[in-house]
C-alpha positions in Angstrom: 100.2 -190.6 69.0 99.2 -188.3 72.0 100.5 -185.3 70.4 98.5 -185.7 67.3 95.4 -186.2 69.6 96.2 -183.2 71.7 96.7 -181.2 68.2 93.4 -182.5 66.9 91.4 -181.1 70.1 93.1 -177.9 69.8 92.1 -177.6 66.3 88.5 -178.8 67.1 88.2 -176.1 69.8 89.4 -173.5 67.1 86.9 -174.9 64.8 84.0 -174.6 66.9 85.0 -171.1 67.7 85.0 -170.4 64.1 81.6 -171.9 63.4 80.0 -170.0 66.1 81.3 -166.6 64.6 79.9 -167.5 61.3 76.4 -168.5 62.8 76.3 -165.4 64.6 76.8 -163.4 61.5 74.8 -165.3 59.2 71.7 -164.0 57.5 68.8 -166.0 56.9 66.6 -165.9 53.8 63.9 -164.2 55.9 66.0 -161.5 57.2 67.4 -160.8 53.6 63.7 -160.7 52.2 62.5 -158.4 54.9 65.5 -156.0 54.1 64.8 -156.1 50.6 61.3 -155.4 50.9 61.7 -152.4 53.1 64.2 -151.0 50.7 62.0 -151.4 47.9 59.2 -149.6 49.5 61.7 -146.6 50.7 62.8 -146.5 46.9 58.9 -146.3 45.8 58.0 -143.7 48.3 60.8 -141.5 47.2 60.2 -142.0 43.4 56.5 -141.2 44.1 57.3 -138.2 46.3 59.9 -136.6 44.0 57.3 -137.1 40.9 54.7 -135.3 43.0 57.1 -132.5 43.8 58.1 -132.2 40.0 54.5 -131.9 39.0 53.5 -129.5 41.7 56.7 -127.1 40.6 55.6 -127.4 37.0 52.1 -126.4 37.7 53.3 -123.5 39.9 55.7 -122.4 37.1 53.1 -122.6 34.3 50.4 -120.9 36.6 52.4 -117.9 37.8 54.5 -117.3 34.6 
């Protein structure tokens, strides 16, 4: 009986360590939302900048050809 209790105590300590590691790496919904929002705005900025550059290049080619 004593050996079973000591084994359970050791398993409980290992379980506490595992839960602590999981909590430290856990991403909250708020963190995920912020990151998705930042990436969305980066993509929008890139697409608009690239589109503007294409229009400028087309205008330059049409004007100076």
